[in-house]
N, C-alpha and C positions, 0 to 999 in steps of 0.2 A: 531530512529532514530542520523539521521547523524550527525557529530559538522557546515556542514551548513545550518542543519535545511532541510531537503529532505529526503526521508523518506528511499530510494536508492531503487534497483529492489529485486520485489517481490518474497513473499516464494516458493523454488518449492513446493513444500507440497501444499502449497495456486493457485496454476497455477495450480496440479493438479485436485484437489478436485473443483477447478469452471470449470473444461474439463468433466468431468464427470456430474455433474449439467447439461454444456452443451449440454455433448450428448445424455444425459438422455432424458430431455426437447421437445430437437429436435425429440427424437425418438420416445417423445408419444406426437408431433406434437401441442407442445404448444405453446404457442405467448410469446415477453418478459413480455409484459402487460395482463397477466392472472398469471404468475407465484406472479410478483409482484402486481398481488391487490392480490393476498391472503396471500402472504407474509406483504406484507402494508408498501412494499417502488415502488420506485421508479423505469420502467425500464427501466435504465441510471445504477441505484445503483445492479439490477442483471446485470449487461453485469461487468462490476467492480468487481462481484460474476468473472464469468465465465471468464473473463479473467486474474484474480488475485491478482489483483490489488489491492481491499477489501477483510483484514480476513469479513471471518461472525461471527458470533456471532451460540453458540448454535442450543437454539431455534432460529431463523431465519432460523440453517442449518435444523432442525426439522421441523420448515409451510412448506420451503424447502420439504423436503418429502415429509411431509404426499398427501399435492399437487400432486406430478408426482408417490403416490403412491407409495413409494418405503420406505424400514428402510435404516436406515441414514444411516448404520452399511457397505448399495452397492454404497454412496454415494462414501465415504473412503476403497471404492474398498476393501473392505474384508470378502467377499462374492459373490459378481461376478465373478470375477477369479478366485476363491474355482474351484476343480474339471475342470477348461478348461485348457485344452493344451495347451500352451503361444502363441503356432500360429495360437490357433485360436481364444483365445485375443488378436494378432496382426491382424485377419484378419477382427474382428469387430471395431476397430480401423482403419477399412478403408472408408473411408468416402461414407454414401450410403449408406454399409454394410447394421448398423442396422433396419435403415427404412422398408431399402427390406425384412428381415428375419420376419416386424412384421408385411408387408403387405402379405406375405406369407400366415406366417401363419397364415394372417384372411381369408384363400381364401380358405370356405368352403366344392368344390369338387376335386378328389382329381387327379386325368381328367387334371385339367387347372393348379393345383403341378405340373407340370412332366412336361407339356408345358411347362411354366415358365422354370422350369427347364430343360430341349433341349433347347428356342432358350435363357438362361446365356450362358450354355459352347460352342457354337455353336458362339458369340458371345465374349468369350475367347477367344478362335482359335483365333494366333499369323497367318494376312495377309499375305500368300503368292502366289498368287494371284484373278486369275478371279474365279479358278475356290469355294475357298476362300469363295467370296463372295456367288457366284452360291448355297454353301450348308443352308448359313448366310440364305437366303434370303427365298433356301426355308423349310430351319427353323421357318424364321415364318412361308413364310404362314399356315405349318403346326399347328404350336401356334391357328391362329384365323380362323384358317380353323375351330379345335378342339375349342376354345373357341367360334365362334358360329352353332355348334354344338349341345352344354352345356346349351347356352344363353336359351332355348327354357326349359326351365326344369327349371334353377334359377324364371321365371314369371311366376305370375299366367296363368295362364292354359286361358281366353277370352286374355290373355292380347300374350301370345305366340307364339298363333294361327295365329296370320300371317307371321312366319316365317316358317314356316313348309309348308310352298305355294311354 
C-alpha cells in the first residue's frame, strides 16, 4: 500500500496470471458466473482476478483450475508454453486463435477440417484485388460443398435421406 492509502498499479505477475485464467475460461466457453459459482465468489471478483486487480489465494486458484479442468501449473504458464516455439505461443495469444483451435480439434471429419484450413488460408491472403476476392469466394463455396456432401454421413440415415434427393 502506498503512503496515501492507495494500492498502486497491479503486479505484472498478477496481471499475467489473470490473463491466462481469462484465456482458459473463454477457450472452454465458461461464463464468469459459472466459474464464480464453482469458486464461491461473485462474477465481479472473477473479473478482478482476470484483470490482475485482486490477488488470488492459493485455494481459490486451485478451485479455478479444477473448474477449468487444467493443472494449476498451466495457469502459471509453466507447462503451457513448455516445448512450444515462441512463434506458436505468440499465435495462440491472437484473439480467437484458441477458440478456433478448440473447434478444429472437435471436428470429427478430416475433410471438414481440410475445408476449414483451405478457407482460413484463403482468407489470410492479402487482398490484391478482384482476383483474390474470387479465389476466396471459390474456396468458401468449395468448403460449403464439402460440408453439404459430408452432412448426410453425420446424420442418422432417416434424417439424411432428404439431402440425397
